C-alpha positions in Angstrom: -0.4 -11.3 14.8 -0.6 -9.0 11.8 -2.6 -10.3 8.9 -5.3 -9.5 6.3 -8.7 -10.3 8.0 -10.7 -9.5 4.8 -9.2 -9.6 1.4 -10.8 -7.4 -1.3 -11.9 -8.2 -4.8 -10.3 -5.7 -7.1 -11.3 -4.7 -10.6 -9.3 -2.8 -13.3 -10.9 -0.1 -15.4 -8.6 2.6 -16.7 -11.5 4.3 -18.4 -13.1 5.0 -15.0 -10.0 6.6 -13.5 -6.8 6.6 -15.6 -4.6 7.6 -12.6 -6.2 5.1 -10.2 -7.4 2.3 -12.5 -7.9 -0.3 -9.7 -11.0 -0.3 -7.5 -11.9 -2.4 -4.5 -15.2 -4.1 -5.3 -15.4 -5.3 -1.7 -13.8 -4.0 1.5 -10.4 -4.8 2.9 -9.5 -5.2 6.6 -5.9 -5.4 7.8 -4.8 -6.0 11.4 -1.3 -4.6 12.2 1.2 -5.1 15.0 3.2 -2.0 14.2 3.7 -0.2 17.6 1.6 3.0 17.9 -1.2 1.9 15.7 -4.9 1.4 16.3 -4.4 -2.2 15.2 -7.3 -2.6 12.7 -7.5 -0.7 9.4 -10.7 -1.0 7.3 -10.6 0.1 3.7 -14.1 0.5 2.1 -15.4 -0.9 -1.1 -15.1 1.6 -3.9 -11.6 2.8 -2.9 -9.5 3.5 -6.1 -5.8 2.9 -6.2 -2.9 2.7 -8.6 -1.4 -0.2 -6.5 2.4 0.0 -6.2 3.8 3.1 -7.9 6.9 1.5 -9.3 8.9 3.9 -11.5 8.7 3.0 -15.2 12.5 2.7 -15.4 13.7 -0.4 -17.4 14.7 -3.1 -15.1 13.2 -1.5 -12.0 9.6 -2.0 -13.2 10.3 -5.4 -14.5 11.7 -6.5 -11.1 9.2 -4.8 -8.8 6.0 -4.1 -10.8 3.0 -6.2 -9.9 4.4 -7.1 -6.5 2.9 -6.4 -3.1 -0.6 -5.8 -4.4 -2.5 -6.0 -1.1 0.2 -4.2 0.9 0.1 -1.4 -1.8 -3.6 -1.0 -1.3 -3.2 -0.6 2.5 -0.2 1.8 2.0 -2.1 4.0 -0.6 -5.1 4.3 1.7 -2.9 5.2 4.7 -1.1 7.9 2.6 -4.3 9.3 1.2 -6.4 9.3 4.3 -4.2 8.7 7.4 -7.4 7.7 9.2 -5.9 7.2 12.6 -3.3 9.9 12.5 -0.4 7.5 12.4 1.8 9.5 10.1 4.0 8.7 7.2 6.7 6.6 9.0 4.1 4.3 10.5 2.3 4.0 7.1 5.6 2.9 5.6 6.2 0.4 8.5 2.7 -1.1 8.0 3.6 -1.5 4.2 6.7 -3.4 5.1 4.9 -5.5 7.7 2.1 -6.3 5.2 4.6 -7.4 2.6 6.0 -9.8 5.1 2.5 -11.1 5.9 2.0 -11.8 2.2 4.9 -14.2 2.4 7.6 -12.1 0.6 10.5 -14.3 1.9 12.9 -12.6 4.3 15.8 -13.1 2.0 14.0 -11.5 -0.9 15.3 -8.0 -1.8 12.0 -6.9 -3.2 10.4 -6.2 0.3 13.3 -4.1 1.5 13.8 -2.3 -1.9 10.1 -1.4 -2.0 10.2 -0.2 1.6 13.2 1.9 1.0 11.5 3.3 -2.2 8.6 4.6 -0.2 10.8 5.9 2.6 13.1 7.8 0.2 10.5 8.7 -2.5 7.2 8.9 -0.7 7.5 12.3 0.8 6.0 14.3 -2.2 2.9 12.0 -2.3 2.4 12.2 1.4 2.7 16.0 1.3 0.4 16.3 -1.7 -2.4 14.4 0.2 -1.9 16.5 3.3 -2.4 19.7 1.2 -5.6 18.3 -0.3 
């Protein structure tokens, strides 16, 4: 059963890193059931993230900003590091699964809208990390 085995403590300090102002003060461990995965993903303390990259469009950010915090950490880490070689599609599937694990109700549109957002708009970020 997919779940967060270890939830991180996260701090916010934009002066430290304006593009990634959130930092894990303790590690995070997520267990996934997505087919083709290595099952357990460990994210170390010190990892910096911007959480969910929701566009700053009026209405969109109001509706989706601040949601899926833990799933966004997992997704950012998978995009940046791809530690098991799962690829972008699996990273996005893990994001969707983690949102479900965080009790985003199945009837809620936020889970599917955020998933579709990363499927449709995540390519440039994925490619940027692969180049670096």
